[in-house]
C-alpha positions in Angstrom: 67.9 -28.0 41.9 66.2 -31.2 43.1 62.6 -31.8 43.7 61.4 -35.0 45.5 57.8 -35.8 45.4 56.0 -38.3 47.6 52.9 -39.4 49.3 51.1 -41.0 46.4 48.9 -44.4 46.7 45.9 -46.1 46.3 42.6 -44.5 47.9 39.0 -45.0 47.6 36.7 -42.4 46.0 36.0 -39.7 48.6 39.3 -40.3 50.6 42.3 -38.2 51.2 46.0 -38.0 50.3 48.5 -35.7 51.0 51.6 -35.2 48.9 54.9 -33.6 49.6 57.5 -31.9 47.6 60.9 -31.4 49.0 63.0 -28.9 47.4 66.8 -28.4 47.6 69.1 -26.3 45.6 68.9 -22.6 44.4 66.9 -20.5 46.6 65.5 -18.7 43.6 64.0 -22.0 42.6 61.8 -22.1 45.6 60.0 -19.0 44.5 57.1 -20.7 43.1 56.3 -24.5 43.4 53.6 -26.0 41.1 51.8 -29.5 41.0 51.1 -30.9 37.8 49.5 -34.2 37.1 49.5 -36.6 34.0 46.8 -39.3 33.4 47.5 -42.2 31.1 47.0 -41.1 27.4 46.5 -37.4 28.5 48.6 -34.4 28.7 50.0 -32.9 31.8 47.8 -30.4 33.3 48.2 -28.0 35.9 46.7 -28.6 39.5 48.0 -26.1 41.8 50.8 -23.7 42.8 52.1 -21.7 45.5 54.5 -18.8 45.9 57.1 -19.2 48.3 57.2 -15.7 49.8 53.6 -15.0 50.2 50.3 -16.9 50.4 49.2 -16.6 46.9 47.7 -19.7 45.8 46.3 -21.0 42.5 44.1 -23.8 41.5 42.6 -25.5 38.6 38.8 -25.6 38.3 38.7 -29.5 38.6 40.5 -29.3 42.1 39.2 -26.1 43.5 37.9 -26.5 46.9 39.0 -30.0 47.3 42.7 -29.6 47.1 44.6 -27.3 49.3 48.5 -26.3 48.7 50.6 -25.1 51.7 54.2 -24.8 52.4 56.8 -25.0 55.1 59.7 -22.7 54.3 61.9 -24.0 57.0 61.6 -27.7 55.6 61.6 -26.4 52.0 58.7 -28.8 51.6 55.3 -28.1 49.8 52.2 -29.9 50.4 49.3 -30.9 48.2 46.2 -32.0 50.5 43.6 -33.8 48.5 40.3 -34.4 50.0 37.2 -35.7 48.4 39.4 -37.8 45.7 37.6 -38.8 42.6 38.5 -41.5 40.1 39.4 -38.8 37.7 42.1 -37.6 40.0 44.1 -40.9 39.1 47.4 -39.7 37.6 51.0 -39.5 38.1 51.6 -36.3 40.3 54.5 -33.9 39.7 56.1 -30.9 41.4 58.0 -28.4 39.5 59.9 -25.2 40.0 60.6 -22.1 37.7 64.2 -20.9 36.9 63.4 -17.5 37.4 61.3 -15.2 39.6 59.5 -13.0 37.1 57.0 -13.7 34.1 55.9 -16.9 35.4 52.6 -18.2 34.1 51.7 -20.2 37.1 49.3 -22.5 35.0 51.8 -23.4 32.1 54.5 -26.0 32.4 56.3 -24.1 30.0 57.2 -21.8 32.9 58.9 -24.6 35.1 62.2 -25.8 34.4 62.9 -28.1 37.3 60.7 -31.4 37.8 60.3 -33.9 40.5 60.2 -37.6 39.7 56.4 -37.8 40.1 54.2 -39.8 42.6 51.3 -42.0 41.4 47.9 -41.5 42.7 45.2 -44.0 42.0 41.6 -43.4 43.0 39.5 -46.4 42.9 37.1 -48.6 44.6 
């Protein structure tokens, strides 16, 4: 299973970026795709997740209302549209997929077995 994240960059506060996560490999691993982020000196934290076979989406309180997760099943790609960026959104962003389709805690990184390489998002004026 491979996950490739891209789309990061430098953006001014209030700006927008769209991250992409392209998945390949075992179909079961596409069941849920999650986004996490890790800022320097901080622990990795949950950002958002989406179920592949439905429209259920999940967000952390810190990004709810500003970020939108979506997917294109035909392209095996999950997007994270980030609007209203803030300096505190600065982090390396990772997409991840679990190795099972049951008992998944979408908010916990321990539920995810496969991780992409990360893409850096920097929000600064």
